[in-house]
C-alpha positions in Angstrom: -58.9 25.8 -22.4 -57.9 24.0 -19.6 -59.6 24.4 -16.6 -58.1 25.5 -13.6 -60.2 23.5 -11.3 -60.0 20.1 -12.8 -56.1 20.3 -15.1 -58.4 19.2 -18.5 -60.0 20.7 -21.4 -62.8 22.1 -20.0 -66.0 21.0 -22.4 -68.3 24.1 -21.9 -65.2 26.6 -23.1 -64.8 24.3 -26.0 -67.8 24.2 -27.2 -68.0 28.4 -26.3 -65.2 28.8 -28.9 -66.0 26.0 -31.7 -63.0 24.0 -30.6 -63.8 20.2 -30.7 -61.8 18.8 -27.8 -60.7 15.7 -29.2 -58.1 18.1 -31.5 -56.3 18.9 -28.5 -53.5 17.5 -27.0 -53.1 15.7 -23.8 -52.4 17.8 -21.0 -49.1 17.2 -19.1 -47.0 18.3 -16.2 -44.2 21.2 -17.0 -41.6 18.4 -16.6 -41.6 15.1 -18.0 -40.6 13.7 -21.8 -43.2 14.6 -24.2 -41.6 12.7 -26.7 -38.8 13.0 -29.8 -37.8 15.4 -32.0 -38.6 14.8 -35.3 -36.7 16.6 -38.1 -36.4 16.7 -41.8 -32.6 16.5 -41.5 -32.0 14.4 -38.8 -29.2 16.3 -36.7 -32.0 16.1 -33.2 -34.3 13.3 -33.9 -34.4 11.3 -31.0 -33.8 14.1 -28.4 -36.6 14.4 -25.7 -38.4 17.1 -25.6 -38.4 17.3 -21.6 -40.0 20.5 -20.3 -42.6 23.5 -20.8 -43.5 26.8 -19.5 -44.7 29.7 -20.5 -42.7 33.1 -20.0 -44.2 34.0 -16.8 -44.3 31.1 -15.3 -40.9 30.1 -16.2 -39.3 33.2 -14.2 -41.4 32.2 -11.4 -39.4 28.9 -11.3 -36.3 30.3 -12.5 -36.4 32.8 -9.3 -37.0 30.0 -6.8 -40.9 31.4 -6.1 -41.7 27.3 -5.1 -43.1 28.2 -2.0 -47.0 29.7 -1.1 -46.4 33.3 -0.8 -43.5 33.9 -2.9 -43.5 36.1 -5.8 -41.4 37.9 -8.5 -41.8 41.0 -10.5 -39.7 41.0 -13.7 -40.0 44.2 -16.3 -39.6 43.9 -20.2 -42.6 44.5 -22.8 -44.8 44.0 -20.0 -44.9 44.6 -15.9 -45.8 41.4 -14.1 -46.1 40.0 -10.4 -46.5 36.1 -10.1 -47.3 35.0 -6.5 -47.3 31.2 -5.3 -50.4 30.4 -4.2 -49.8 26.7 -3.9 -52.2 23.8 -4.8 -55.3 25.6 -4.8 -56.7 28.2 -6.8 -57.2 31.7 -5.5 -59.4 33.7 -7.7 -59.1 37.5 -7.1 -61.9 40.0 -6.0 -60.0 42.6 -7.7 -59.9 41.6 -11.5 -56.1 39.7 -11.4 -55.6 36.4 -13.1 -55.8 33.1 -11.3 -53.8 31.0 -13.2 -52.1 27.7 -12.9 -48.3 27.9 -13.0 -46.3 24.9 -13.1 -46.1 21.1 -12.1 -42.6 19.8 -11.7 -43.7 16.2 -12.7 -46.7 13.7 -13.6 -47.3 13.0 -9.8 -46.8 16.4 -8.7 
């Protein structure tokens, strides 16, 4: 639902899928404080939640593919090849998916 060019919820996609934009959370970077944990038993209450990455995007960062042209390949329940294309999306003409990998902080 996120427009990879504007990094905002896409109104056309939200309309298409019947999802009101106002129920969606604010889009934030992959590494910033999102808020504290609120837990019934209190053992983790107040601890900050500070990072969020998808499985393959986390593998890209974990394998330090932080520069344009660096890539990683992982195998498990699926086989995945991700390549860092930098700040501008590179659209495939061969059926491959273009997505946002990470943003390490709100001002990055």
